[in-house]
C-alpha positions, 0 to 999 in steps of 0.5 A: 831687935824687932821681929821681922814683919811682912814687907810693906808693899803697894798693892795696885793690882790683884797680882800684887795682892797675891804677892802680898799674901805670899809675903804675909804667909812667910812672915814669922809674925804679923801685928796689926795697927787697925782694930781688926785681927788679921784673920778678920781682915783677910776674911772681909777682903775675901768676902768682898771679892766673892760678893762681886761674883755672887751678889751683895746681901740686901741691907738689913733692917735697923732692928736687925742691925741693932740686935743680931748685926751688932752681935755678929760684929762683936763676934768678928771683932774677936775672931782669931788672928790665924792667918791661914784660913784667911789667906787661903780664902782670899787667894781663892777669891782672887783666883776665882775673880781673875778667871771669871768670864761671866757677868759681875754683880753691881757693887753695893756702893759703886753700882755697875763696874766692869771687870777692870774697874772691879779688879782695881777696886778690889786691889785698892781695898786689899791695899788699904787694909794691907796698910794696917799690917805691921 
């Protein structure tokens, strides 16, 4: 028999994302259809929410991207599949975003977004990556 996986969920809001995290943490096993291990996906999602609050880094030069950037990417591709540091960080990032009342940083691709727009973008991002689970 197949090992139970986290239930497939549509993530349309950040509250949906929190429920998805709950289901993910309860799952006896998590497998990924994408190239990144689950730990890397969760850290990536958390970081994108954190950057909406703290700012996105300036793009690095082509030389940096081809050397140190490539090495960092290779490291993150091989990151452990451990759920808990990633789920804890993503949950904290969502909670921090939801309670944030100050200004938000411009998105690196979308530009200036209000909180409702950012919440929708973050939920869509979590949902897109969530489809890689299972």
